[in-house]
PLY file of the C-alpha trace (Angstrom):
ply
format ascii 1.0
element vertex 417
property float x
property float y
property float z
element edge 416
property int vertex1
property int vertex2
end_header
-147.69 -71.87 -72.88
-148.20 -68.95 -70.48
-147.34 -68.77 -66.77
-148.33 -66.32 -64.22
-145.83 -64.21 -62.27
-146.02 -66.25 -59.15
-145.38 -69.57 -61.11
-142.41 -67.99 -62.83
-140.90 -67.10 -59.45
-141.49 -70.54 -58.21
-139.82 -72.00 -61.38
-136.94 -69.64 -61.23
-135.94 -70.58 -57.68
-134.72 -74.00 -59.03
-132.13 -72.26 -61.21
-130.72 -70.30 -58.23
-127.38 -71.44 -56.58
-126.96 -71.79 -52.80
-123.34 -70.38 -52.77
-122.93 -66.65 -52.37
-121.13 -65.14 -55.24
-121.19 -61.51 -54.33
-118.70 -60.06 -51.90
-120.04 -59.42 -48.36
-119.80 -55.97 -46.84
-116.29 -55.25 -45.67
-114.50 -58.27 -47.42
-112.92 -56.38 -50.13
-109.49 -54.78 -49.37
-110.32 -51.63 -51.35
-113.52 -51.00 -49.29
-113.23 -48.39 -46.49
-113.88 -50.23 -43.21
-113.81 -48.14 -39.84
-110.79 -49.42 -37.78
-111.19 -50.23 -34.11
-109.68 -48.09 -31.28
-106.11 -48.88 -30.38
-105.43 -51.05 -27.21
-103.24 -49.50 -24.41
-101.68 -52.54 -22.99
-102.52 -56.22 -22.00
-105.22 -55.30 -19.65
-107.40 -53.71 -22.35
-110.44 -55.76 -23.19
-111.18 -58.10 -24.51
-108.76 -60.64 -22.70
-107.07 -63.41 -24.76
-108.07 -67.07 -23.83
-104.29 -67.97 -23.61
-103.72 -65.07 -21.19
-106.40 -66.44 -18.85
-105.10 -70.03 -19.17
-101.60 -68.85 -18.39
-102.80 -67.21 -15.14
-104.70 -70.33 -14.16
-101.80 -72.69 -14.82
-99.48 -70.31 -12.73
-101.91 -70.24 -9.87
-102.40 -74.12 -9.88
-98.55 -74.86 -9.96
-97.95 -72.29 -7.19
-100.66 -73.73 -4.89
-99.70 -77.44 -5.48
-96.02 -76.88 -5.43
-95.86 -74.79 -2.37
-98.73 -76.33 -0.53
-98.27 -80.04 -1.22
-94.97 -81.23 -2.59
-92.29 -78.87 -1.09
-93.51 -79.23 2.55
-92.98 -83.09 2.17
-89.38 -82.70 1.60
-86.87 -83.49 4.27
-84.85 -80.55 5.79
-82.70 -78.95 4.58
-84.09 -79.61 1.08
-87.36 -78.05 1.82
-85.80 -74.74 2.73
-83.60 -74.82 -0.49
-86.73 -75.46 -2.63
-88.70 -72.86 -0.81
-85.97 -70.27 -1.54
-85.31 -71.08 -5.24
-88.86 -71.79 -6.27
-90.21 -68.88 -4.22
-87.78 -66.36 -5.69
-88.48 -67.63 -9.21
-92.30 -67.31 -8.84
-92.14 -63.88 -7.29
-89.76 -62.55 -10.00
-92.06 -64.03 -12.71
-95.08 -62.54 -11.12
-93.81 -58.94 -10.99
-92.14 -59.15 -14.28
-95.22 -60.65 -15.98
-97.36 -57.65 -14.43
-94.87 -55.20 -15.80
-94.73 -56.62 -19.32
-98.55 -56.52 -19.47
-98.87 -53.16 -17.99
-96.28 -51.16 -19.86
-97.45 -49.49 -23.08
-95.18 -50.49 -25.90
-96.29 -47.88 -28.36
-93.96 -45.36 -30.04
-93.34 -42.15 -28.17
-95.08 -39.99 -30.84
-98.18 -42.26 -30.47
-98.13 -41.96 -26.73
-97.78 -38.22 -26.92
-101.00 -37.85 -28.79
-103.10 -39.64 -26.17
-105.91 -40.53 -28.58
-106.41 -44.11 -27.57
-110.10 -43.64 -26.90
-110.81 -42.20 -30.36
-111.36 -44.45 -33.36
-108.37 -44.48 -35.94
-108.85 -42.82 -39.30
-109.80 -44.79 -42.38
-107.14 -46.46 -44.51
-107.64 -46.75 -48.15
-105.54 -49.38 -49.89
-106.38 -47.99 -53.34
-104.22 -45.02 -52.58
-101.40 -46.68 -50.55
-100.18 -50.24 -50.35
-98.75 -50.04 -46.92
-99.65 -48.41 -43.58
-96.20 -46.99 -43.05
-94.51 -45.40 -45.92
-91.53 -43.13 -45.85
-91.44 -43.40 -42.14
-95.00 -41.94 -41.75
-97.86 -43.99 -40.31
-101.06 -42.99 -42.14
-103.28 -44.62 -39.48
-101.61 -43.17 -36.33
-100.83 -40.04 -38.47
-97.36 -39.63 -36.90
-93.67 -39.78 -37.94
-92.05 -42.98 -36.76
-88.68 -44.52 -36.60
-87.05 -47.07 -38.83
-87.78 -50.00 -36.51
-91.35 -49.18 -35.76
-94.26 -51.51 -36.99
-97.92 -50.84 -36.92
-99.43 -53.86 -35.04
-102.77 -54.90 -36.49
-103.94 -56.57 -33.24
-103.08 -53.56 -30.94
-103.79 -51.08 -33.83
-100.93 -48.87 -32.97
-97.22 -48.32 -33.96
-94.87 -50.18 -31.59
-91.39 -49.07 -31.10
-88.78 -51.85 -31.60
-91.50 -54.38 -32.53
-90.52 -57.95 -31.66
-93.90 -59.92 -31.74
-97.46 -59.81 -30.46
-97.79 -62.15 -27.51
-101.16 -63.68 -26.95
-100.05 -65.01 -23.54
-99.61 -61.30 -22.40
-102.29 -59.99 -24.62
-100.06 -57.16 -25.67
-97.15 -56.38 -28.05
-93.55 -57.07 -27.04
-91.30 -54.09 -28.07
-88.32 -52.16 -26.94
-90.09 -50.81 -23.76
-91.32 -54.07 -22.33
-89.02 -56.70 -23.84
-86.74 -56.84 -20.79
-89.70 -57.62 -18.54
-90.93 -60.23 -21.00
-87.54 -61.90 -21.03
-87.30 -61.82 -17.26
-90.86 -63.44 -16.94
-89.59 -66.12 -19.38
-86.36 -66.95 -17.55
-87.93 -66.93 -14.03
-90.80 -69.10 -15.24
-88.49 -71.63 -16.70
-86.38 -71.84 -13.60
-89.36 -72.09 -11.30
-91.03 -74.85 -13.35
-87.72 -76.67 -13.54
-87.28 -76.76 -9.68
-90.96 -77.80 -9.27
-90.61 -80.72 -11.73
-87.65 -81.97 -9.84
-89.38 -81.75 -6.45
-92.54 -83.60 -7.84
-90.51 -86.40 -9.37
-88.60 -86.71 -6.09
-91.80 -87.08 -4.08
-93.28 -89.41 -6.54
-90.25 -91.81 -6.62
-89.55 -91.64 -2.83
-93.26 -92.59 -2.15
-92.43 -96.07 -3.47
-88.95 -96.44 -2.21
-88.87 -95.02 1.20
-92.09 -93.12 2.11
-90.81 -92.36 5.70
-88.51 -89.57 4.21
-91.60 -87.70 3.20
-93.40 -88.02 6.50
-90.91 -85.93 8.60
-93.36 -83.18 9.58
-94.62 -83.21 13.29
-98.15 -83.42 12.02
-97.58 -87.00 10.64
-96.97 -88.05 14.32
-100.68 -88.13 14.92
-101.41 -90.23 11.83
-101.53 -94.00 12.69
-101.50 -95.47 9.20
-99.20 -94.94 6.27
-101.99 -94.75 3.72
-102.98 -91.32 4.89
-101.23 -88.14 3.65
-101.40 -84.50 4.82
-101.61 -81.71 2.19
-100.97 -77.96 2.70
-98.64 -78.28 5.51
-98.02 -76.66 7.98
-100.71 -74.13 8.04
-103.90 -76.07 7.12
-103.30 -79.83 7.15
-105.76 -81.77 4.87
-106.05 -85.46 4.91
-106.11 -87.60 1.78
-105.55 -91.11 0.77
-102.60 -92.55 -1.21
-104.49 -92.78 -4.33
-105.66 -89.18 -4.23
-102.08 -88.05 -3.48
-100.68 -90.06 -6.56
-103.34 -88.84 -8.81
-102.70 -85.23 -7.88
-98.97 -85.82 -8.20
-99.34 -87.41 -11.70
-101.65 -84.55 -13.04
-99.10 -81.90 -11.64
-96.07 -83.54 -13.05
-97.76 -83.98 -16.37
-98.81 -80.29 -16.58
-95.37 -79.04 -15.36
-93.47 -81.07 -17.80
-95.52 -79.68 -20.72
-94.99 -76.14 -19.37
-91.28 -76.69 -19.02
-90.96 -77.99 -22.51
-92.70 -74.94 -23.99
-90.73 -72.51 -21.85
-87.41 -74.15 -22.79
-88.29 -73.92 -26.52
-89.36 -70.25 -26.25
-86.30 -69.48 -24.18
-83.92 -71.12 -26.49
-85.48 -69.39 -29.46
-85.03 -65.98 -28.04
-81.52 -66.82 -26.98
-80.77 -67.75 -30.55
-82.32 -64.51 -31.77
-80.20 -62.55 -29.25
-77.04 -64.36 -30.59
-77.91 -63.48 -34.15
-79.04 -59.93 -33.33
-82.48 -60.38 -34.82
-86.00 -59.78 -33.62
-88.84 -62.25 -33.97
-90.36 -60.07 -36.62
-87.11 -60.01 -38.61
-86.69 -63.84 -38.20
-90.21 -64.38 -39.62
-89.66 -61.90 -42.52
-86.40 -63.53 -43.51
-87.90 -67.04 -43.22
-90.85 -66.05 -45.54
-88.40 -64.53 -48.05
-86.47 -67.73 -48.20
-89.70 -69.86 -48.59
-90.91 -67.76 -51.42
-87.53 -67.99 -53.06
-87.57 -71.72 -52.65
-90.97 -71.87 -54.21
-89.97 -69.75 -57.11
-86.90 -71.96 -57.70
-88.97 -75.09 -57.43
-91.42 -73.83 -59.96
-88.73 -72.80 -62.39
-87.08 -76.27 -61.89
-90.44 -77.99 -62.51
-91.05 -75.92 -65.72
-87.68 -76.78 -67.07
-88.08 -80.37 -66.24
-91.49 -80.43 -68.04
-90.01 -78.72 -71.10
-87.08 -81.10 -71.21
-89.35 -84.08 -70.88
-91.63 -82.92 -73.62
-88.50 -82.34 -75.88
-87.22 -85.87 -75.05
-90.62 -87.42 -75.83
-90.59 -85.71 -79.28
-87.16 -86.93 -80.12
-87.22 -90.41 -78.81
-87.33 -93.43 -81.33
-88.78 -96.72 -80.73
-86.06 -99.18 -81.39
-86.99 -102.89 -81.53
-84.37 -105.66 -81.35
-82.87 -106.80 -84.76
-83.76 -110.44 -84.24
-86.73 -110.25 -81.99
-89.08 -110.97 -85.00
-88.04 -112.76 -88.07
-90.22 -110.41 -90.16
-87.93 -107.42 -89.32
-84.97 -109.29 -90.36
-86.58 -110.33 -93.60
-87.54 -106.72 -94.30
-83.97 -105.73 -93.96
-82.74 -108.56 -95.96
-85.20 -107.78 -98.81
-83.83 -104.17 -98.99
-80.20 -105.40 -99.31
-78.17 -106.88 -102.27
-79.78 -110.31 -102.06
-82.39 -111.32 -104.73
-86.04 -112.07 -103.79
-85.69 -115.89 -103.94
-82.59 -115.83 -101.75
-84.28 -113.69 -99.15
-87.38 -115.88 -99.16
-85.06 -118.89 -98.55
-83.30 -117.27 -95.61
-86.69 -116.35 -94.01
-87.90 -119.81 -94.46
-84.82 -121.23 -92.75
-85.06 -118.86 -89.89
-88.77 -119.64 -89.32
-88.08 -123.40 -89.40
-85.23 -122.95 -86.91
-87.34 -120.83 -84.62
-90.14 -123.50 -84.67
-87.73 -126.28 -83.95
-86.20 -124.32 -81.04
-89.59 -123.62 -79.55
-90.56 -127.46 -79.77
-87.25 -128.38 -78.06
-88.01 -125.72 -75.27
-91.43 -127.29 -74.80
-89.80 -130.67 -74.07
-86.40 -129.64 -72.50
-86.52 -127.05 -69.72
-83.66 -124.69 -69.68
-82.83 -124.62 -73.46
-81.90 -121.16 -74.66
-83.20 -119.33 -77.60
-80.52 -118.84 -80.29
-78.51 -115.82 -79.96
-77.95 -113.13 -82.53
-74.52 -114.44 -83.61
-76.06 -118.00 -84.19
-78.80 -116.62 -86.36
-76.26 -114.78 -88.40
-74.14 -117.96 -88.79
-77.29 -119.80 -90.01
-78.02 -117.14 -92.61
-74.57 -116.94 -93.78
-74.29 -120.70 -94.16
-77.60 -120.64 -96.28
-76.18 -117.85 -98.49
-72.82 -119.68 -98.98
-74.54 -122.98 -99.84
-76.90 -121.18 -102.32
-73.94 -119.47 -104.07
-71.87 -122.58 -104.12
-74.60 -124.45 -105.96
-75.07 -121.73 -108.48
-71.42 -121.57 -109.23
-71.19 -125.30 -109.74
-74.21 -125.34 -112.08
-72.75 -122.51 -114.26
-69.39 -124.23 -114.46
-70.73 -127.58 -115.67
-73.24 -126.06 -117.88
-75.91 -128.31 -116.77
-79.51 -127.39 -115.94
-79.90 -126.19 -112.40
-81.95 -128.35 -110.11
-83.58 -126.90 -107.10
-82.11 -128.03 -103.89
-83.81 -130.29 -101.51
-84.56 -129.18 -98.07
-83.63 -131.15 -95.08
-86.83 -132.11 -93.04
-85.09 -130.79 -89.83
-84.84 -127.32 -91.48
-81.31 -126.93 -90.23
-79.33 -126.87 -93.56
-79.70 -127.11 -97.41
-78.92 -130.47 -98.97
-77.64 -130.48 -102.57
-79.60 -132.70 -105.08
-78.20 -136.32 -105.63
-76.60 -136.48 -109.00
-76.96 -140.28 -109.15
-80.73 -140.08 -109.32
-80.66 -138.25 -112.65
0 1
1 2
2 3
3 4
4 5
5 6
6 7
7 8
8 9
9 10
10 11
11 12
12 13
13 14
14 15
15 16
16 17
17 18
18 19
19 20
20 21
21 22
22 23
23 24
24 25
25 26
26 27
27 28
28 29
29 30
30 31
31 32
32 33
33 34
34 35
35 36
36 37
37 38
38 39
39 40
40 41
41 42
42 43
43 44
44 45
45 46
46 47
47 48
48 49
49 50
50 51
51 52
52 53
53 54
54 55
55 56
56 57
57 58
58 59
59 60
60 61
61 62
62 63
63 64
64 65
65 66
66 67
67 68
68 69
69 70
70 71
71 72
72 73
73 74
74 75
75 76
76 77
77 78
78 79
79 80
80 81
81 82
82 83
83 84
84 85
85 86
86 87
87 88
88 89
89 90
90 91
91 92
92 93
93 94
94 95
95 96
96 97
97 98
98 99
99 100
100 101
101 102
102 103
103 104
104 105
105 106
106 107
107 108
108 109
109 110
110 111
111 112
112 113
113 114
114 115
115 116
116 117
117 118
118 119
119 120
120 121
121 122
122 123
123 124
124 125
125 126
126 127
127 128
128 129
129 130
130 131
131 132
132 133
133 134
134 135
135 136
136 137
137 138
138 139
139 140
140 141
141 142
142 143
143 144
144 145
145 146
146 147
147 148
148 149
149 150
150 151
151 152
152 153
153 154
154 155
155 156
156 157
157 158
158 159
159 160
160 161
161 162
162 163
163 164
164 165
165 166
166 167
167 168
168 169
169 170
170 171
171 172
172 173
173 174
174 175
175 176
176 177
177 178
178 179
179 180
180 181
181 182
182 183
183 184
184 185
185 186
186 187
187 188
188 189
189 190
190 191
191 192
192 193
193 194
194 195
195 196
196 197
197 198
198 199
199 200
200 201
201 202
202 203
203 204
204 205
205 206
206 207
207 208
208 209
209 210
210 211
211 212
212 213
213 214
214 215
215 216
216 217
217 218
218 219
219 220
220 221
221 222
222 223
223 224
224 225
225 226
226 227
227 228
228 229
229 230
230 231
231 232
232 233
233 234
234 235
235 236
236 237
237 238
238 239
239 240
240 241
241 242
242 243
243 244
244 245
245 246
246 247
247 248
248 249
249 250
250 251
251 252
252 253
253 254
254 255
255 256
256 257
257 258
258 259
259 260
260 261
261 262
262 263
263 264
264 265
265 266
266 267
267 268
268 269
269 270
270 271
271 272
272 273
273 274
274 275
275 276
276 277
277 278
278 279
279 280
280 281
281 282
282 283
283 284
284 285
285 286
286 287
287 288
288 289
289 290
290 291
291 292
292 293
293 294
294 295
295 296
296 297
297 298
298 299
299 300
300 301
301 302
302 303
303 304
304 305
305 306
306 307
307 308
308 309
309 310
310 311
311 312
312 313
313 314
314 315
315 316
316 317
317 318
318 319
319 320
320 321
321 322
322 323
323 324
324 325
325 326
326 327
327 328
328 329
329 330
330 331
331 332
332 333
333 334
334 335
335 336
336 337
337 338
338 339
339 340
340 341
341 342
342 343
343 344
344 345
345 346
346 347
347 348
348 349
349 350
350 351
351 352
352 353
353 354
354 355
355 356
356 357
357 358
358 359
359 360
360 361
361 362
362 363
363 364
364 365
365 366
366 367
367 368
368 369
369 370
370 371
371 372
372 373
373 374
374 375
375 376
376 377
377 378
378 379
379 380
380 381
381 382
382 383
383 384
384 385
385 386
386 387
387 388
388 389
389 390
390 391
391 392
392 393
393 394
394 395
395 396
396 397
397 398
398 399
399 400
400 401
401 402
402 403
403 404
404 405
405 406
406 407
407 408
408 409
409 410
410 411
411 412
412 413
413 414
414 415
415 416
């Protein structure tokens, strides 16, 4: 049967898979991909979303804290809150600007002044790492022992600690003190702001007159109207609006305080240990890889031991769980065939009678192993006694009569003969 070329193409489309199996351009590590130009500092485009969010949150807390809640505090608490929170926010502002503006690159990189030019190509088939023997093959400079090439900024950073997305730049030796100052000042300022907001929120229900000490409230006749942005631009609002604004602010400031305390505690821990963030992450990864290797080795040993134990295990069944097994053992012993058949018959009869009694009387127990052995030995003794008596008298042996209950062997009655 013959098909044209177009029909063959239509038929062959059903055998094609929808998944891409060939590597895309630039996906292989061995392929030479042009690198991007290095970034100078945190103001280099593009800006990070977290950087923009941080500036918006800082502006919101500053406006609401200094314009709404601190002016409602009674004197002299309002002056104290203005001083502590104001100094903290001002220090944070300038330290943040300094941490973002300072170029954390190594001195040899900054001396070249080639930030506008694209970086050279890096071939992973020739070298496994960017920095080898204290020489960076991307920046093409000699670097120190504590220098790391940041992939985000695409430059060597002196005393590399980490790449901060909130600052949109690397934190190294040259700007770490500004970063730490911004962190401490932000923690203190937000902590003071949380205390002030909680005080105004609680005092609004307990004694709202303590929050209405400003002269502008003398012109307000009702207690349901509140003034915002005192004393420069008083703005009237209702109690519901004031509470909603307070709730949103306290929720946001609490989340910021938790994150700042966590980050500050972590860097204090690193300072105590004498480590950087990069060193901490590297040590943690090494421990995790070691734990994974140990777990794999333990699992492999456990599997091998389990396989060996399964090969050497023997299925042992109870000696008296089934009468057939006991009969098999008895038939291989010193007893004769007729004697073993008699023992097996007695055991079967006793078991049947015990099962019948269990059906009528609840709580009766199945005979134990010792009782079964006593029954078998009594049968053997009775059988051997009859044989010796018949041999001594010289009379013809007469088979024994079986008791209908099946519990013992009854010798024959001599008087009947």
